[in-house]
MMTF fields as JSON, N, C-alpha, C and O atoms, coordinates in Angstrom:
{
  "mmtfVersion": "1.0.0",
  "mmtfProducer": "UNKNOWN",
  "numBonds": 463,
  "numAtoms": 464,
  "numGroups": 116,
  "numChains": 1,
  "numModels": 1,
  "chainsPerModel": [1],
  "groupsPerChain": [116],
  "chainIdList": ["A"],
  "bondAtomList": [4, 2, 8, 6, 12, 10, 16, 14, 20, 18, 24, 22, 28, 26, 32, 30, 36, 34, 40, 38, 44, 42, 48, 46, 52, 50, 56, 54, 60, 58, 64, 62, 68, 66, 72, 70, 76, 74, 80, 78, 84, 82, 88, 86, 92, 90, 96, 94, 100, 98, 104, 102, 108, 106, 112, 110, 116, 114, 120, 118, 124, 122, 128, 126, 132, 130, 136, 134, 140, 138, 144, 142, 148, 146, 152, 150, 156, 154, 160, 158, 164, 162, 168, 166, 172, 170, 176, 174, 180, 178, 184, 182, 188, 186, 192, 190, 196, 194, 200, 198, 204, 202, 208, 206, 212, 210, 216, 214, 220, 218, 224, 222, 228, 226, 232, 230, 236, 234, 240, 238, 244, 242, 248, 246, 252, 250, 256, 254, 260, 258, 264, 262, 268, 266, 272, 270, 276, 274, 280, 278, 284, 282, 288, 286, 292, 290, 296, 294, 300, 298, 304, 302, 308, 306, 312, 310, 316, 314, 320, 318, 324, 322, 328, 326, 332, 330, 336, 334, 340, 338, 344, 342, 348, 346, 352, 350, 356, 354, 360, 358, 364, 362, 368, 366, 372, 370, 376, 374, 380, 378, 384, 382, 388, 386, 392, 390, 396, 394, 400, 398, 404, 402, 408, 406, 412, 410, 416, 414, 420, 418, 424, 422, 428, 426, 432, 430, 436, 434, 440, 438, 444, 442, 448, 446, 452, 450, 456, 454, 460, 458],
  "bondOrderList": [1, 1, 1, 1, 1, 1, 1, 1, 1, 1, 1, 1, 1, 1, 1, 1, 1, 1, 1, 1, 1, 1, 1, 1, 1, 1, 1, 1, 1, 1, 1, 1, 1, 1, 1, 1, 1, 1, 1, 1, 1, 1, 1, 1, 1, 1, 1, 1, 1, 1, 1, 1, 1, 1, 1, 1, 1, 1, 1, 1, 1, 1, 1, 1, 1, 1, 1, 1, 1, 1, 1, 1, 1, 1, 1, 1, 1, 1, 1, 1, 1, 1, 1, 1, 1, 1, 1, 1, 1, 1, 1, 1, 1, 1, 1, 1, 1, 1, 1, 1, 1, 1, 1, 1, 1, 1, 1, 1, 1, 1, 1, 1, 1, 1, 1],
  "groupList": [{"groupName": "UNK", "atomNameList": ["N", "CA", "C", "O"], "elementList": ["N", "C", "C", "O"], "formalChargeList": [0, 0, 0, 0], "bondAtomList": [1, 0, 2, 1, 3, 2], "bondOrderList": [1, 1, 2], "singleLetterCode": "X", "chemCompType": "L-PEPTIDE LINKING"}],
  "groupTypeList": [0, 0, 0, 0, 0, 0, 0, 0, 0, 0, 0, 0, 0, 0, 0, 0, 0, 0, 0, 0, 0, 0, 0, 0, 0, 0, 0, 0, 0, 0, 0, 0, 0, 0, 0, 0, 0, 0, 0, 0, 0, 0, 0, 0, 0, 0, 0, 0, 0, 0, 0, 0, 0, 0, 0, 0, 0, 0, 0, 0, 0, 0, 0, 0, 0, 0, 0, 0, 0, 0, 0, 0, 0, 0, 0, 0, 0, 0, 0, 0, 0, 0, 0, 0, 0, 0, 0, 0, 0, 0, 0, 0, 0, 0, 0, 0, 0, 0, 0, 0, 0, 0, 0, 0, 0, 0, 0, 0, 0, 0, 0, 0, 0, 0, 0, 0],
  "groupIdList": [1, 2, 3, 4, 5, 6, 7, 8, 9, 10, 11, 12, 13, 14, 15, 16, 17, 18, 19, 20, 21, 22, 23, 24, 25, 26, 27, 28, 29, 30, 31, 32, 33, 34, 35, 36, 37, 38, 39, 40, 41, 42, 43, 44, 45, 46, 47, 48, 49, 50, 51, 52, 53, 54, 55, 56, 57, 58, 59, 60, 61, 62, 63, 64, 65, 66, 67, 68, 69, 70, 71, 72, 73, 74, 75, 76, 77, 78, 79, 80, 81, 82, 83, 84, 85, 86, 87, 88, 89, 90, 91, 92, 93, 94, 95, 96, 97, 98, 99, 100, 101, 102, 103, 104, 105, 106, 107, 108, 109, 110, 111, 112, 113, 114, 115, 116],
  "secStructList": [7, 3, 3, 3, 1, 1, 6, 6, 7, 7, 7, 7, 1, 1, 7, 7, 1, 5, 4, 4, 4, 1, 7, 2, 2, 2, 2, 2, 2, 2, 2, 2, 2, 2, 2, 2, 2, 2, 7, 4, 4, 4, 4, 6, 1, 7, 2, 2, 2, 2, 2, 2, 2, 2, 2, 2, 2, 2, 2, 6, 6, 7, 1, 3, 3, 3, 3, 6, 6, 1, 7, 5, 3, 3, 6, 2, 2, 2, 2, 2, 2, 2, 2, 2, 2, 2, 2, 2, 6, 6, 1, 7, 7, 7, 7, 7, 7, 7, 2, 2, 2, 2, 2, 2, 2, 2, 2, 2, 2, 2, 6, 6, 1, 7, 7, 7],
  "xCoordList": [0.854, 0.0, 0.899, 1.864, 0.545, 1.249, 0.355, -0.754, 0.837, 0.092, 0.55, 1.743, -0.392, -0.101, -0.927, -2.102, -0.314, -1.067, -1.851, -3.078, -1.171, -1.846, -1.878, -2.882, -0.803, -0.796, -1.916, -2.237, -2.49, -3.572, -4.908, -5.852, -5.007, -6.272, -7.243, -6.859, -8.507, -9.531, -10.728, -11.089, -11.334, -12.632, -13.664, -13.686, -14.505, -15.47, -16.886, -17.085, -17.876, -19.249, -19.958, -20.997, -19.414, -20.03, -18.941, -17.876, -19.217, -18.244, -18.134, -19.096, -16.957, -16.727, -15.488, -14.544, -15.486, -14.32, -13.271, -12.072, -13.74, -12.867, -13.108, -14.22, -12.061, -12.186, -13.309, -14.005, -13.484, -14.532, -15.946, -16.912, -16.072, -17.384, -17.833, -19.001, -16.916, -17.185, -17.27, -16.441, -18.248, -18.288, -16.941, -16.371, -16.437, -15.062, -14.795, -13.725, -15.741, -15.525, -15.469, -14.616, -16.365, -16.365, -15.07, -14.507, -14.601, -13.353, -12.179, -11.35, -12.094, -10.978, -10.946, -9.88, -12.117, -12.167, -11.772, -11.011, -12.285, -11.943, -10.476, -9.881, -9.891, -8.469, -7.629, -6.691, -7.984, -7.231, -7.346, -6.344, -8.541, -8.731, -7.974, -7.26, -8.128, -7.454, -5.944, -5.301, -5.381, -3.926, -3.348, -2.238, -4.063, -3.573, -3.639, -2.795, -4.627, -4.733, -3.793, -3.223, -3.633, -2.812, -1.318, -0.477, -1.0, 0.399, 0.662, 0.961, 0.557, 0.712, 2.087, 2.248, 3.078, 4.423, 4.456, 5.419, 3.41, 3.394, 3.396, 3.76, 2.997, 3.013, 4.443, 4.673, 5.39, 6.776, 7.723, 8.93, 7.194, 8.035, 8.658, 8.132, 9.783, 10.475, 9.753, 9.803, 9.089, 8.264, 9.084, 8.605, 10.29, 11.122, 11.428, 11.419, 11.701, 11.992, 10.746, 10.815, 9.615, 8.369, 8.018, 7.662, 8.114, 7.819, 8.774, 8.391, 10.017, 10.966, 10.509, 10.599, 10.026, 9.511, 8.265, 8.099, 7.389, 6.182, 6.533, 5.858, 7.585, 8.041, 8.569, 8.361, 9.251, 9.72, 8.541, 8.57, 7.512, 6.309, 5.699, 5.325, 5.607, 5.036, 5.859, 5.306, 7.191, 8.057, 7.844, 8.175, 7.295, 6.975, 5.791, 5.568, 5.048, 3.867, 2.873, 2.469, 2.488, 1.505, 0.178, -0.227, -0.466, -1.786, -2.884, -3.993, -2.552, -3.506, -2.744, -1.636, -3.342, -2.859, -3.923, -5.083, -3.521, -4.435, -4.005, -2.968, -4.808, -4.548, -5.429, -6.536, -4.941, -5.755, -6.925, -7.846, -6.897, -7.911, -8.635, -9.065, -8.771, -9.41, -9.78, -9.201, -10.739, -10.965, -9.718, -8.855, -9.633, -8.48, -8.536, -9.608, -7.353, -7.225, -6.615, -5.628, -7.225, -6.745, -6.649, -7.266, -5.878, -5.823, -5.409, -4.425, -6.177, -5.822, -5.929, -5.392, -6.614, -6.723, -5.378, -5.175, -4.47, -3.143, -2.412, -1.87, -2.389, -1.744, -2.434, -1.78, -3.761, -4.512, -4.091, -3.896, -3.948, -3.51, -2.14, -1.934, -1.223, 0.131, 0.105, 0.787, -0.668, -0.768, -1.427, -0.999, -2.465, -3.14, -2.196, -2.23, -1.354, -0.382, 0.614, 0.956, 1.076, 2.008, 1.379, 2.028, 0.114, -0.573, -0.726, -0.884, -0.683, -0.849, 0.397, 0.313, 1.548, 2.786, 2.713, 2.465, 2.932, 2.892, 1.538, 1.429, 0.497, -0.814, -0.823, -0.107, -1.634, -1.795, -2.264, -3.215, -1.605, -2.045, -3.355, -3.717, -4.03, -5.231, -4.82, -4.621, -4.698, -4.226, -5.397, -6.323, -5.342, -6.382, -6.219, -5.312, -7.09, -7.024, -5.783, -5.278, -5.298, -4.195, -4.755, -5.961, -3.908, -4.324, -5.403, -6.36, -5.253, -6.232, -7.592, -8.608, -7.624, -8.886, -9.477, -10.691, -8.628, -9.101, -9.748, -10.812, -9.121, -9.692, -11.013, -11.924, -11.135, -12.394, -13.491, -14.644, -13.135, -14.097, -14.577, -15.776, -13.639, -14.005, -14.893, -15.878, -14.541, -15.328, -16.747, -17.705, -16.884, -18.209, -19.072, -20.299, -18.435, -19.168, -19.748, -20.704, -19.173, -19.637, -20.482, -21.004, -20.623, -21.462, -22.888, -23.49, -23.398, -24.772, -24.928, -26.016, -23.856, -23.94, -23.749, -22.988, -24.423, -24.229, -22.779, -22.181, -22.234, -20.873, -20.916, -21.935, -19.839, -19.77, -19.354, -19.246],
  "yCoordList": [-1.173, 0.0, 1.234, 1.334, 2.161, 3.435, 4.481, 4.732, 5.089, 6.163, 7.498, 7.722, 8.366, 9.68, 10.718, 10.497, 11.837, 12.904, 13.698, 13.608, 14.463, 15.356, 14.819, 14.987, 14.177, 13.646, 12.623, 11.9, 12.574, 11.647, 12.052, 11.262, 13.26, 13.726, 14.094, 14.24, 14.242, 14.612, 15.218, 14.794, 16.213, 16.697, 15.756, 15.56, 15.184, 14.213, 14.618, 15.251, 14.255, 14.692, 13.923, 14.365, 12.78, 11.961, 11.113, 10.902, 10.635, 9.803, 8.45, 7.939, 7.89, 6.558, 5.983, 6.712, 4.689, 4.026, 3.728, 3.718, 3.484, 3.119, 4.099, 4.597, 4.369, 5.276, 4.804, 5.624, 3.506, 2.968, 3.307, 3.15, 3.767, 4.174, 5.516, 5.885, 6.242, 7.589, 7.513, 6.848, 8.175, 8.177, 8.625, 9.619, 7.894, 8.104, 9.519, 10.07, 10.113, 11.472, 12.472, 13.36, 12.332, 13.223, 13.07, 14.053, 11.839, 11.619, 12.241, 12.915, 12.029, 12.579, 14.106, 14.702, 14.733, 16.195, 16.657, 17.613, 15.981, 16.337, 16.128, 16.881, 15.098, 14.803, 15.937, 16.431, 16.336, 17.398, 18.721, 19.413, 19.082, 20.35, 20.34, 21.291, 19.276, 19.207, 19.322, 20.13, 18.522, 18.48, 19.716, 20.126, 20.323, 21.564, 22.714, 23.609, 22.698, 23.745, 23.515, 24.463, 22.273, 21.949, 21.902, 22.085, 21.659, 21.551, 22.464, 21.973, 23.783, 24.67, 24.565, 24.922, 24.077, 23.927, 22.916, 22.88, 22.095, 21.097, 21.771, 21.148, 23.023, 23.751, 23.961, 24.084, 24.001, 24.291, 23.132, 23.253, 22.019, 20.88, 20.24, 20.341, 19.585, 18.842, 17.512, 16.644, 17.352, 16.167, 14.882, 13.879, 14.896, 13.679, 13.263, 12.075, 14.244, 13.921, 13.398, 12.42, 14.051, 13.603, 12.205, 11.34, 11.975, 10.651, 9.6, 8.445, 10.003, 9.08, 8.673, 7.503, 9.626, 9.33, 8.462, 7.517, 8.788, 7.978, 6.539, 5.596, 6.373, 5.023, 4.281, 3.076, 5.008, 4.384, 3.918, 2.83, 4.746, 4.351, 3.101, 2.157, 3.11, 1.951, 0.69, -0.404, 0.846, -0.323, -0.938, -2.104, -0.159, -0.701, -1.667, -2.448, -1.604, -2.432, -2.386, -3.423, -1.167, -1.104, -1.707, -1.553, -2.374, -2.943, -1.916, -2.028, -0.903, 0.15, 1.466, 1.506, 2.541, 3.897, 4.533, 4.645, 4.945, 5.57, 7.013, 7.282, 7.938, 9.363, 9.887, 9.392, 10.88, 11.502, 12.292, 12.664, 12.547, 13.398, 12.703, 13.355, 11.398, 10.664, 9.265, 8.753, 8.652, 7.228, 6.434, 6.952, 5.204, 4.364, 3.915, 3.691, 3.79, 3.282, 1.891, 1.662, 0.969, -0.414, -0.885, -0.305, -1.929, -2.567, -1.615, -0.887, -1.622, -0.792, 0.701, 1.512, 1.072, 2.484, 3.057, 4.269, 2.209, 2.686, 3.247, 4.351, 2.512, 3.002, 4.272, 5.189, 4.318, 5.51, 6.709, 7.798, 6.525, 7.622, 8.14, 9.349, 7.242, 7.652, 8.414, 9.428, 7.935, 8.616, 9.984, 10.953, 10.067, 11.35, 12.383, 13.549, 11.975, 12.933, 13.355, 14.533, 12.416, 12.752, 13.737, 14.683, 13.51, 14.375, 15.811, 16.721, 16.03, 17.378, 18.25, 19.478, 17.61, 18.372, 19.28, 18.827, 20.558, 21.547, 22.21, 23.196, 21.683, 22.333, 23.618, 23.75, 24.543, 25.808, 25.507, 24.749, 26.096, 25.848, 26.577, 27.549, 26.096, 26.772, 27.524, 26.927, 28.816, 29.628, 30.341, 30.797, 30.428, 31.123, 32.626, 33.109, 33.365, 34.828, 35.355, 34.723, 36.523, 37.155, 37.795, 37.737, 38.391, 38.919, 39.995, 40.001, 40.896, 41.976, 41.389, 41.788, 40.453, 39.829, 39.031, 39.039, 38.347, 37.573, 38.486, 38.163, 39.618, 40.56, 41.128, 41.364, 41.35, 41.838, 40.776, 41.107, 39.526, 38.44, 38.412, 38.315, 38.498, 38.496, 39.689, 39.552, 40.852, 42.049, 41.908, 42.337, 41.322, 41.169, 40.207, 40.298, 39.299, 38.327, 38.975, 38.464, 40.09, 40.751, 41.988, 42.614, 42.345, 43.5, 43.285, 42.235, 44.266, 44.202, 43.543, 43.555, 42.972, 42.361, 43.44, 44.381, 43.331, 44.326, 44.3, 43.232, 45.461, 45.498, 45.231, 45.451, 44.769, 44.447, 45.623, 45.525],
  "zCoordList": [0.0, 0.0, 0.0, 0.757, -0.872, -0.933, -0.293, -0.764, 0.779, 1.439, 0.871, 0.665, 0.625, 0.082, 0.822, 1.113, 1.123, 1.784, 0.745, 0.701, -0.081, -1.023, -2.451, -3.143, -2.905, -4.268, -4.41, -3.466, -5.575, -5.917, -5.304, -5.319, -4.768, -4.22, -5.332, -6.492, -4.953, -5.936, -5.216, -4.118, -5.849, -5.396, -6.009, -7.224, -5.183, -5.689, -5.295, -4.258, -6.121, -5.871, -4.768, -4.277, -4.373, -3.327, -2.677, -3.257, -1.484, -0.791, -1.468, -2.042, -1.389, -1.919, -1.269, -0.966, -1.055, -0.471, -1.53, -1.252, -2.745, -3.853, -4.999, -5.177, -5.769, -6.918, -7.841, -8.439, -7.957, -8.843, -8.353, -9.101, -7.111, -6.589, -7.155, -7.031, -7.772, -8.284, -9.812, -10.433, -10.43, -11.898, -12.472, -12.022, -13.46, -13.934, -14.442, -14.183, -15.155, -15.658, -14.503, -14.49, -13.547, -12.379, -11.6, -11.119, -11.478, -10.74, -11.483, -10.869, -12.785, -13.562, -13.477, -13.325, -13.577, -13.469, -12.069, -11.92, -11.049, -9.671, -9.361, -8.59, -9.967, -9.797, -10.4, -9.776, -11.619, -12.293, -11.549, -11.368, -11.12, -10.416, -9.09, -8.774, -8.321, -7.02, -7.189, -6.518, -8.076, -8.198, -8.872, -8.533, -9.818, -10.423, -9.421, -9.45, -8.542, -7.526, -6.359, -5.818, -5.975, -4.808, -5.138, -4.258, -6.396, -6.825, -8.024, -9.113, -7.843, -8.999, -9.654, -10.821, -8.909, -9.463, -10.606, -11.372, -10.726, -11.805, -13.179, -14.177, -13.228, -14.505, -15.0, -16.203, -14.087, -14.451, -14.154, -14.363, -13.673, -13.297, -14.536, -15.644, -14.315, -15.372, -15.563, -14.69, -16.694, -16.939, -16.864, -16.335, -17.376, -17.349, -15.916, -15.592, -15.059, -13.661, -12.948, -12.203, -13.178, -12.546, -13.038, -12.238, -14.338, -14.872, -14.306, -14.12, -14.032, -13.407, -12.011, -11.64, -11.251, -9.903, -9.992, -9.221, -10.938, -11.103, -11.508, -11.094, -12.316, -12.686, -11.454, -11.311, -10.569, -9.326, -8.477, -7.904, -8.403, -7.653, -8.29, -7.595, -9.606, -10.305, -10.055, -9.937, -9.974, -9.75, -8.367, -8.148, -7.436, -6.108, -6.166, -5.241, -7.249, -7.485, -6.319, -5.791, -5.929, -4.837, -5.297, -6.449, -4.399, -4.695, -4.435, -4.956, -3.609, -3.259, -3.147, -2.613, -3.651, -3.364, -2.492, -2.888, -1.306, -0.355, -0.147, 0.461, -0.654, -0.484, 0.632, 0.845, 1.336, 2.388, 1.802, 2.53, 0.505, -0.12, -1.267, -2.219, -1.181, -2.274, -1.803, -0.845, -2.475, -2.22, -2.635, -3.344, -2.199, -2.525, -3.98, -4.542, -4.573, -5.94, -5.865, -5.166, -6.6, -6.623, -8.077, -8.971, -8.294, -9.612, -10.71, -10.578, -11.812, -12.965, -12.682, -13.436, -11.608, -11.254, -10.804, -10.862, -10.361, -9.957, -11.175, -11.113, -12.266, -13.489, -13.982, -14.477, -13.842, -14.25, -13.415, -13.954, -12.108, -11.227, -11.648, -11.76, -11.876, -12.253, -13.578, -13.724, -14.531, -15.818, -15.661, -16.287, -14.833, -14.638, -14.041, -14.436, -13.095, -12.539, -13.608, -13.707, -14.399, -15.475, -16.452, -16.897, -16.78, -17.744, -17.257, -18.07, -15.949, -15.41, -15.586, -15.539, -15.787, -15.902, -17.125, -18.243, -16.889, -17.96, -18.144, -18.872, -17.491, -17.598, -16.783, -15.791, -17.216, -16.488, -15.062, -14.874, -14.052, -12.677, -12.37, -13.033, -11.378, -10.878, -9.622, -8.563, -9.748, -8.632, -7.972, -8.643, -6.671, -5.922, -6.032, -6.709, -5.374, -5.444, -4.722, -3.794, -5.16, -4.443, -3.163, -2.922, -2.363, -1.06, -1.177, -0.403, -2.134, -2.302, -2.663, -2.093, -3.595, -3.996, -2.838, -2.632, -2.089, -0.943, 0.095, 0.622, 0.391, 1.353, 0.844, 1.638, -0.461, -1.035, -0.887, -0.61, -1.07, -0.882, 0.558, 0.82, 1.488, 2.909, 3.248, 3.973, 2.723, 2.999, 2.451, 3.094, 1.295, 0.696, 1.517, 1.496, 2.226, 3.037, 4.288, 4.872, 4.695, 5.905, 5.609, 6.532, 4.341, 3.968, 4.481, 4.257, 5.15, 5.645, 7.003, 7.579, 7.517, 8.846, 9.9, 9.676, 11.048, 12.1, 12.605, 12.738, 12.879, 13.43, 14.915, 15.57, 15.426, 16.855, 17.661, 18.884]
}
């Protein structure tokens, strides 16, 4: 079993114990969004180096990949996970708002509320 904290995470529309419990298209989209947002450096990472690490993971032949942010992947889903991470290298990252935009969001959430 390969334990992972953030890598291999996914935003999913419903709970599931196994990746196969989630509709495949929804899982693939949630996987891409989570990992592009959580790992923006993947836009600039060296694909050959990342693929080398992914090959090392594959050589371990894990029967399960357990991420803290996703259902478990078993069987052929392991190869799919590794390929999906490889495919993200070079994609535009999903970056959150900068500080000014974040403060504007917070301010808009309190508009109209009584002050203390």
